[in-house]
C-alpha positions as CSV (number, residue, x, y, z in Angstrom):
1,M,12.6,9.2,-1.5
2,F,9.2,7.9,-0.5
3,A,8.1,4.9,-2.4
4,V,4.8,3.0,-1.9
5,I,3.8,-0.5,-3.0
6,E,0.1,-1.1,-3.6
7,G,-2.1,-4.0,-4.6
8,I,-4.9,-6.3,-3.5
9,E,-4.3,-9.0,-0.9
10,G,-2.0,-11.8,-2.2
11,S,-0.5,-9.5,-4.8
12,G,3.0,-9.9,-3.4
13,K,3.6,-6.5,-1.8
14,S,5.6,-7.7,1.2
15,T,7.7,-10.0,-1.0
16,L,8.5,-7.1,-3.4
17,Q,9.1,-4.7,-0.5
18,A,11.7,-7.0,1.0
19,G,13.4,-7.6,-2.4
20,V,13.6,-3.9,-3.3
21,A,14.9,-3.0,0.2
22,E,17.7,-5.6,-0.2
23,A,18.5,-4.3,-3.7
24,L,18.6,-0.6,-2.5
25,R,20.8,-1.5,0.4
26,A,23.2,-3.2,-2.0
27,L,23.4,0.1,-3.8
28,G,24.4,1.8,-0.5
29,R,21.0,3.4,0.2
30,R,19.7,3.7,3.7
31,V,16.2,2.1,3.8
32,T,13.2,2.0,6.1
33,T,10.4,-0.5,5.4
34,T,7.0,0.0,6.9
35,R,3.3,-0.8,6.3
36,E,-0.2,0.6,6.7
37,P,-2.2,0.4,8.8
38,G,0.8,0.2,11.2
39,G,4.2,1.7,11.6
40,S,3.7,2.8,15.2
41,P,2.3,1.3,18.4
42,L,-0.9,3.2,17.8
43,G,-1.0,2.2,14.2
44,D,-0.4,-1.5,15.0
45,A,-3.3,-1.4,17.6
46,I,-5.6,0.2,15.0
47,R,-4.5,-2.5,12.4
48,A,-5.6,-5.2,14.8
49,I,-9.0,-3.7,15.1
50,F,-9.2,-2.8,11.4
51,L,-8.5,-6.4,10.2
52,A,-10.3,-8.4,13.0
53,P,-12.5,-10.9,11.2
54,E,-15.1,-10.9,14.0
55,L,-15.8,-7.2,13.7
56,D,-18.4,-5.5,11.4
57,V,-16.9,-2.1,10.6
58,D,-18.8,0.6,8.8
59,P,-16.9,1.8,5.6
60,V,-16.7,5.4,6.9
61,A,-15.3,4.1,10.2
62,E,-12.8,2.0,8.1
63,A,-11.6,5.2,6.4
64,M,-11.3,7.1,9.7
65,L,-9.4,4.3,11.4
66,V,-6.8,3.9,8.7
67,N,-6.3,7.7,8.5
68,A,-5.9,8.0,12.2
69,A,-3.2,5.4,12.0
70,R,-1.7,7.1,9.0
71,T,-1.4,10.5,10.8
72,Q,0.6,8.9,13.6
73,H,2.6,6.7,11.2
74,I,3.8,9.8,9.3
75,A,4.6,11.8,12.4
76,A,6.4,8.9,14.2
77,L,8.2,7.1,11.4
78,I,7.9,8.3,7.8
79,R,8.8,12.0,8.1
80,P,11.7,11.4,10.5
81,A,13.2,8.8,8.2
82,L,12.8,11.0,5.2
83,E,14.4,13.9,7.1
84,R,17.4,11.6,7.8
85,G,17.8,11.1,4.0
86,E,16.5,7.5,4.0
87,T,14.4,5.8,1.3
88,V,11.1,4.8,2.8
89,L,9.3,1.8,1.3
90,C,5.7,1.7,2.5
91,D,3.3,-1.3,2.0
92,R,0.1,0.7,1.3
93,F,-0.7,4.4,1.5
94,V,-3.4,6.8,0.3
95,D,-4.3,4.8,-2.8
96,S,-5.4,1.9,-0.6
97,T,-7.9,4.0,1.1
98,L,-9.3,5.3,-2.2
99,A,-9.3,1.8,-3.8
100,Y,-10.8,-0.1,-0.8
101,Q,-13.1,2.3,0.8
102,G,-13.9,4.2,-2.5
103,Y,-14.0,1.7,-5.3
104,G,-14.5,-1.3,-3.1
105,R,-17.0,0.1,-0.5
106,G,-18.6,2.8,-2.7
107,L,-17.7,5.8,-0.6
108,E,-17.3,9.2,-2.4
109,L,-13.8,9.7,-3.6
110,T,-14.0,13.5,-2.9
111,M,-14.8,12.8,0.7
112,L,-12.0,10.2,1.0
113,R,-9.4,12.5,-0.7
114,G,-10.3,15.3,1.8
115,L,-9.9,12.9,4.8
116,C,-6.6,11.7,3.4
117,E,-5.3,15.2,2.8
118,I,-5.8,16.0,6.5
119,A,-4.1,12.8,7.5
120,V,-1.0,13.2,5.3
121,G,-0.3,16.9,5.9
122,G,1.1,17.4,2.4
123,L,3.1,14.2,2.1
124,V,2.9,12.6,-1.3
125,A,4.6,9.4,-2.5
126,D,7.4,10.1,-5.0
127,V,6.6,6.9,-6.8
128,T,3.8,4.3,-6.3
129,I,4.3,0.7,-7.6
130,V,1.0,-1.0,-8.3
131,L,1.0,-4.8,-8.4
132,D,-1.9,-5.7,-10.6
133,C,-3.2,-9.1,-9.5
134,E,-6.2,-11.0,-10.7
135,P,-8.5,-12.1,-7.8
136,N,-8.1,-15.8,-8.7
137,L,-4.3,-15.5,-8.3
138,S,-4.8,-13.6,-5.1
139,R,-7.1,-16.2,-3.6
140,R,-4.8,-19.1,-4.6
141,R,-1.8,-17.4,-3.0
142,L,-3.8,-16.7,0.2
143,D,-4.9,-20.3,0.4
144,E,-1.3,-21.5,0.0
145,R,-0.3,-19.4,3.0
146,G,-2.6,-21.5,5.2
147,N,-3.3,-18.6,7.6
148,A,-6.7,-17.7,8.9
149,P,-8.1,-14.9,6.6
150,D,-8.5,-11.4,8.0
151,R,-11.6,-9.3,7.5
152,L,-10.6,-7.9,4.1
153,E,-9.3,-11.2,2.8
154,N,-12.7,-12.7,3.6
155,E,-14.4,-10.3,1.1
156,N,-15.8,-11.9,-2.1
157,S,-14.1,-11.8,-5.5
158,G,-16.4,-9.0,-6.7
159,F,-15.1,-6.7,-4.0
160,H,-11.5,-7.5,-4.8
161,E,-12.1,-7.0,-8.5
162,R,-13.5,-3.5,-7.7
163,V,-10.5,-2.7,-5.6
164,R,-8.2,-3.9,-8.3
165,E,-9.9,-1.7,-10.9
166,G,-9.6,1.2,-8.4
167,F,-5.9,0.8,-8.2
168,L,-5.6,0.8,-12.0
169,A,-7.9,3.8,-12.3
170,L,-5.8,5.8,-9.8
171,A,-2.6,4.9,-11.7
172,R,-4.0,5.7,-15.2
173,G,-2.3,8.8,-16.6
174,S,-0.1,9.4,-13.5
175,E,3.6,9.9,-13.9
176,R,4.2,8.9,-10.3
177,H,2.6,5.4,-10.8
178,V,4.1,2.3,-12.3
179,V,1.9,-0.8,-12.8
180,L,3.5,-4.2,-12.8
181,D,2.0,-7.6,-13.5
182,A,1.9,-9.5,-10.1
183,A,2.2,-12.8,-12.0
184,G,5.8,-12.0,-12.9
185,S,8.8,-13.6,-11.1
186,R,10.3,-12.0,-8.0
187,E,13.4,-11.1,-9.8
188,E,11.6,-9.4,-12.7
189,L,9.4,-7.4,-10.3
190,V,12.3,-6.3,-8.1
191,A,14.2,-5.2,-11.1
192,A,11.3,-3.2,-12.5
193,A,10.4,-1.6,-9.2
194,L,14.1,-0.7,-8.5
195,A,14.3,0.9,-11.9
196,A,11.2,2.9,-11.3
197,I,12.4,4.1,-7.9
198,E,15.9,5.0,-9.1
199,G,14.5,6.6,-12.2
200,M,12.3,8.8,-10.2
201,R,15.2,9.7,-7.9
202,S,17.4,10.8,-10.8
203,R,14.6,13.1,-12.0
204,G,14.7,14.8,-8.6
């Protein structure tokens, strides 16, 4: 089972991932949690470049960087975990590339899909949980963290609204996507995400 959690910055992805992992382990599932960009030494090095606030990165370069990290991530961590029969919970995957570099930056979705297809080598998420978060809520949560913002967190509200709309557009009409209101409580969101994952598992 390969489950992905998507959403804009501050939507609560990492919190939901931790909660769902705990709930799945309580059910006796073996779980691997990971994130993108990242998931391998190469991926983590690319992540540091990708999010560095002092760098000005071309949108096409963004897409190529994250897909290079993705290829290594899948080979080094995701596929081996899936082959061991584990449930993989990934914070971001292909939809983030389409939402950020496509809807956010304005790159052609056809080109991005082609690039992603090369990177994933046929791997598709069994279920994608989209945390729908208003940019104002996202900003408030990021401010409450008190951390220095990264390059994407520094983008304006218009950019984040386009990305949000991109996630919703990608989920629309898809049986593999579940959209949850990021303003919900941790308990509500974990229960809904767990139900979506286990429901998809039962469907085979």
